[in-house]
TIGULUM-874327 format. One record per residue (C-alpha): residue number from 1; residue in three letters; x negated, z, y. Coordinates in steps of 0.1 Angstrom, whole numbers, plus 5000, padded with zeros to 4 digits. Each point is the difference from the previous one (the first is absolute). Layout:
// residues N
<atom num="NUM" residu="ALA" x="X" z="Z" y="Y"/>
...
//
This chain:
// residues 168
<atom num="1" residu="UNK" x="6640" z="7429" y="4101"/>
<atom num="2" residu="UNK" x="4983" z="5033" y="4999"/>
<atom num="3" residu="UNK" x="4989" z="5020" y="4969"/>
<atom num="4" residu="UNK" x="5034" z="5018" y="4998"/>
<atom num="5" residu="UNK" x="5017" z="4967" y="4994"/>
<atom num="6" residu="UNK" x="5004" z="4982" y="4966"/>
<atom num="7" residu="UNK" x="5006" z="4964" y="4993"/>
<atom num="8" residu="UNK" x="5019" z="4996" y="4967"/>
<atom num="9" residu="UNK" x="5010" z="4964" y="4993"/>
<atom num="10" residu="UNK" x="5018" z="4987" y="5030"/>
<atom num="11" residu="UNK" x="5011" z="5034" y="5013"/>
<atom num="12" residu="UNK" x="4980" z="5022" y="5024"/>
<atom num="13" residu="UNK" x="5007" z="5036" y="4991"/>
<atom num="14" residu="UNK" x="4990" z="5031" y="5019"/>
<atom num="15" residu="UNK" x="4993" z="5029" y="4976"/>
<atom num="16" residu="UNK" x="5021" z="5024" y="5021"/>
<atom num="17" residu="UNK" x="5031" z="4979" y="4993"/>
<atom num="18" residu="UNK" x="4993" z="4993" y="4963"/>
<atom num="19" residu="UNK" x="5010" z="5026" y="4974"/>
<atom num="20" residu="UNK" x="4973" z="4994" y="4975"/>
<atom num="21" residu="UNK" x="5018" z="5017" y="4972"/>
<atom num="22" residu="UNK" x="5027" z="4973" y="5000"/>
<atom num="23" residu="UNK" x="4978" z="4970" y="4996"/>
<atom num="24" residu="UNK" x="5002" z="4985" y="4965"/>
<atom num="25" residu="UNK" x="4982" z="4967" y="5003"/>
<atom num="26" residu="UNK" x="4970" z="4989" y="5021"/>
<atom num="27" residu="UNK" x="4985" z="4965" y="5001"/>
<atom num="28" residu="UNK" x="4968" z="4994" y="5018"/>
<atom num="29" residu="UNK" x="4985" z="4965" y="5003"/>
<atom num="30" residu="UNK" x="4965" z="4992" y="5014"/>
<atom num="31" residu="UNK" x="4974" z="5023" y="5014"/>
<atom num="32" residu="UNK" x="5013" z="5035" y="5008"/>
<atom num="33" residu="UNK" x="4990" z="5027" y="5024"/>
<atom num="34" residu="UNK" x="4982" z="5028" y="4982"/>
<atom num="35" residu="UNK" x="5022" z="5026" y="5017"/>
<atom num="36" residu="UNK" x="5031" z="4985" y="4984"/>
<atom num="37" residu="UNK" x="4983" z="4999" y="4966"/>
<atom num="38" residu="UNK" x="4989" z="5037" y="5002"/>
<atom num="39" residu="UNK" x="5036" z="5010" y="5010"/>
<atom num="40" residu="UNK" x="5016" z="4984" y="4970"/>
<atom num="41" residu="UNK" x="4999" z="5034" y="4982"/>
<atom num="42" residu="UNK" x="5027" z="5012" y="5025"/>
<atom num="43" residu="UNK" x="5025" z="4977" y="4983"/>
<atom num="44" residu="UNK" x="5008" z="5026" y="4974"/>
<atom num="45" residu="UNK" x="5030" z="4982" y="4985"/>
<atom num="46" residu="UNK" x="4985" z="4965" y="5000"/>
<atom num="47" residu="UNK" x="5010" z="4981" y="4969"/>
<atom num="48" residu="UNK" x="4985" z="4965" y="5007"/>
<atom num="49" residu="UNK" x="4967" z="4992" y="5018"/>
<atom num="50" residu="UNK" x="4986" z="4965" y="5006"/>
<atom num="51" residu="UNK" x="4967" z="4994" y="5017"/>
<atom num="52" residu="UNK" x="4991" z="4964" y="4997"/>
<atom num="53" residu="UNK" x="4973" z="4978" y="5015"/>
<atom num="54" residu="UNK" x="4986" z="5031" y="5017"/>
<atom num="55" residu="UNK" x="4963" z="4996" y="4990"/>
<atom num="56" residu="UNK" x="5001" z="5034" y="4984"/>
<atom num="57" residu="UNK" x="4967" z="5009" y="4983"/>
<atom num="58" residu="UNK" x="5014" z="5033" y="4986"/>
<atom num="59" residu="UNK" x="5035" z="5014" y="4995"/>
<atom num="60" residu="UNK" x="5007" z="5025" y="5029"/>
<atom num="61" residu="UNK" x="5000" z="5036" y="4987"/>
<atom num="62" residu="UNK" x="5034" z="5005" y="5017"/>
<atom num="63" residu="UNK" x="5015" z="4977" y="4974"/>
<atom num="64" residu="UNK" x="4993" z="5026" y="4973"/>
<atom num="65" residu="UNK" x="5020" z="5026" y="5020"/>
<atom num="66" residu="UNK" x="5032" z="4980" y="4994"/>
<atom num="67" residu="UNK" x="5012" z="5017" y="4968"/>
<atom num="68" residu="UNK" x="5034" z="4983" y="5002"/>
<atom num="69" residu="UNK" x="4985" z="4965" y="5000"/>
<atom num="70" residu="UNK" x="5016" z="4976" y="4975"/>
<atom num="71" residu="UNK" x="4984" z="4967" y="5010"/>
<atom num="72" residu="UNK" x="4966" z="4994" y="5015"/>
<atom num="73" residu="UNK" x="4990" z="4964" y="5009"/>
<atom num="74" residu="UNK" x="4965" z="4994" y="5012"/>
<atom num="75" residu="UNK" x="4999" z="4962" y="4995"/>
<atom num="76" residu="UNK" x="4972" z="4980" y="5016"/>
<atom num="77" residu="UNK" x="4976" z="5026" y="5013"/>
<atom num="78" residu="UNK" x="4963" z="5005" y="4994"/>
<atom num="79" residu="UNK" x="5003" z="5028" y="4974"/>
<atom num="80" residu="UNK" x="4969" z="5001" y="4977"/>
<atom num="81" residu="UNK" x="5006" z="5034" y="4983"/>
<atom num="82" residu="UNK" x="5029" z="5024" y="4998"/>
<atom num="83" residu="UNK" x="4999" z="5038" y="5005"/>
<atom num="84" residu="UNK" x="5007" z="5023" y="4971"/>
<atom num="85" residu="UNK" x="5030" z="5014" y="5018"/>
<atom num="86" residu="UNK" x="5030" z="4982" y="4984"/>
<atom num="87" residu="UNK" x="5011" z="5032" y="4982"/>
<atom num="88" residu="UNK" x="5014" z="5012" y="5033"/>
<atom num="89" residu="UNK" x="5026" z="4972" y="4999"/>
<atom num="90" residu="UNK" x="5021" z="5010" y="4969"/>
<atom num="91" residu="UNK" x="5031" z="4981" y="5010"/>
<atom num="92" residu="UNK" x="4982" z="4966" y="5005"/>
<atom num="93" residu="UNK" x="5018" z="4973" y="4981"/>
<atom num="94" residu="UNK" x="4985" z="4968" y="5015"/>
<atom num="95" residu="UNK" x="4964" z="4995" y="5010"/>
<atom num="96" residu="UNK" x="4989" z="4967" y="5014"/>
<atom num="97" residu="UNK" x="4963" z="4994" y="5006"/>
<atom num="98" residu="UNK" x="5000" z="4962" y="4999"/>
<atom num="99" residu="UNK" x="4972" z="4981" y="5017"/>
<atom num="100" residu="UNK" x="4974" z="5026" y="5006"/>
<atom num="101" residu="UNK" x="4965" z="5004" y="4985"/>
<atom num="102" residu="UNK" x="5006" z="5028" y="4976"/>
<atom num="103" residu="UNK" x="4975" z="5001" y="4971"/>
<atom num="104" residu="UNK" x="5010" z="5032" y="4982"/>
<atom num="105" residu="UNK" x="5029" z="5025" y="4998"/>
<atom num="106" residu="UNK" x="4998" z="5037" y="5005"/>
<atom num="107" residu="UNK" x="5012" z="5023" y="4971"/>
<atom num="108" residu="UNK" x="5028" z="5015" y="5022"/>
<atom num="109" residu="UNK" x="5018" z="4966" y="5000"/>
<atom num="110" residu="UNK" x="5008" z="5008" y="4963"/>
<atom num="111" residu="UNK" x="5018" z="5032" y="5011"/>
<atom num="112" residu="UNK" x="5030" z="4983" y="5016"/>
<atom num="113" residu="UNK" x="5029" z="5008" y="4976"/>
<atom num="114" residu="UNK" x="5026" z="4978" y="5018"/>
<atom num="115" residu="UNK" x="4978" z="4970" y="5007"/>
<atom num="116" residu="UNK" x="5019" z="4970" y="4986"/>
<atom num="117" residu="UNK" x="4985" z="4971" y="5020"/>
<atom num="118" residu="UNK" x="4963" z="4995" y="5007"/>
<atom num="119" residu="UNK" x="4986" z="4969" y="5018"/>
<atom num="120" residu="UNK" x="4962" z="4998" y="4998"/>
<atom num="121" residu="UNK" x="4999" z="4962" y="5002"/>
<atom num="122" residu="UNK" x="4973" z="4982" y="5020"/>
<atom num="123" residu="UNK" x="4974" z="5027" y="4999"/>
<atom num="124" residu="UNK" x="4966" z="5004" y="4984"/>
<atom num="125" residu="UNK" x="5008" z="5018" y="4968"/>
<atom num="126" residu="UNK" x="4977" z="4991" y="4971"/>
<atom num="127" residu="UNK" x="5005" z="5027" y="4974"/>
<atom num="128" residu="UNK" x="5030" z="5010" y="4980"/>
<atom num="129" residu="UNK" x="5021" z="5024" y="5021"/>
<atom num="130" residu="UNK" x="5006" z="5025" y="4972"/>
<atom num="131" residu="UNK" x="5009" z="5028" y="5024"/>
<atom num="132" residu="UNK" x="5033" z="4982" y="5004"/>
<atom num="133" residu="UNK" x="5009" z="5006" y="4964"/>
<atom num="134" residu="UNK" x="5011" z="5035" y="5008"/>
<atom num="135" residu="UNK" x="5028" z="4988" y="5024"/>
<atom num="136" residu="UNK" x="5032" z="5008" y="4980"/>
<atom num="137" residu="UNK" x="5024" z="4980" y="5022"/>
<atom num="138" residu="UNK" x="4979" z="4969" y="5006"/>
<atom num="139" residu="UNK" x="5022" z="4970" y="4995"/>
<atom num="140" residu="UNK" x="4983" z="4972" y="5020"/>
<atom num="141" residu="UNK" x="4963" z="4996" y="5005"/>
<atom num="142" residu="UNK" x="4985" z="4971" y="5021"/>
<atom num="143" residu="UNK" x="4963" z="4993" y="4993"/>
<atom num="144" residu="UNK" x="4998" z="4964" y="5010"/>
<atom num="145" residu="UNK" x="4969" z="4985" y="5018"/>
<atom num="146" residu="UNK" x="4975" z="5027" y="4991"/>
<atom num="147" residu="UNK" x="4965" z="4996" y="4985"/>
<atom num="148" residu="UNK" x="5009" z="5008" y="4964"/>
<atom num="149" residu="UNK" x="4983" z="4982" y="4972"/>
<atom num="150" residu="UNK" x="5022" z="4979" y="4978"/>
<atom num="151" residu="UNK" x="4998" z="5026" y="4972"/>
<atom num="152" residu="UNK" x="5011" z="5028" y="5023"/>
<atom num="153" residu="UNK" x="5028" z="4979" y="5015"/>
<atom num="154" residu="UNK" x="5014" z="4991" y="4966"/>
<atom num="155" residu="UNK" x="4998" z="5037" y="4988"/>
<atom num="156" residu="UNK" x="5018" z="5015" y="5030"/>
<atom num="157" residu="UNK" x="5036" z="4994" y="4988"/>
<atom num="158" residu="UNK" x="4993" z="5019" y="4968"/>
<atom num="159" residu="UNK" x="4988" z="5030" y="5019"/>
<atom num="160" residu="UNK" x="5034" z="5003" y="5017"/>
<atom num="161" residu="UNK" x="5026" z="4992" y="4973"/>
<atom num="162" residu="UNK" x="5030" z="5014" y="5020"/>
<atom num="163" residu="UNK" x="4991" z="4982" y="5032"/>
<atom num="164" residu="UNK" x="5001" z="4964" y="5011"/>
<atom num="165" residu="UNK" x="4964" z="4991" y="5009"/>
<atom num="166" residu="UNK" x="4991" z="4970" y="5022"/>
<atom num="167" residu="UNK" x="4964" z="4989" y="4996"/>
<atom num="168" residu="UNK" x="5001" z="4963" y="5011"/>
//
């Protein structure tokens, strides 16, 4: 397979035959070719992106070019920090960052007006994620298996009275 070929799931796709504007969902498992990750921004109408078990250390910049994205799942990667670019994803409803190494959250994550589901379970969060209090649509928040003290863990549900908060 040369650089002009893509491997998506079990389908080998040549870019010349794929109309990027019609792709709504992409699921990538395992380590990915950097060319593919940089070309994600060409998927202008993408609504759901999953990149799991890919050993990502950072979120590719191309992800933040996907203004129509409604669901982003980056489960089981090696993310330690998040860029302050989430404001460029105004339609995002579901953000799944389970099983990474995230220790803090950027301010821009609080500027997602449609975000209703947020998974931050199995990360390295220690402090109260107060930036999340500004999420008007947040209905479900997963914070299990983080490094919170018992005091913080017990206080979390009161910070988000309109959301179901999972801490254990």
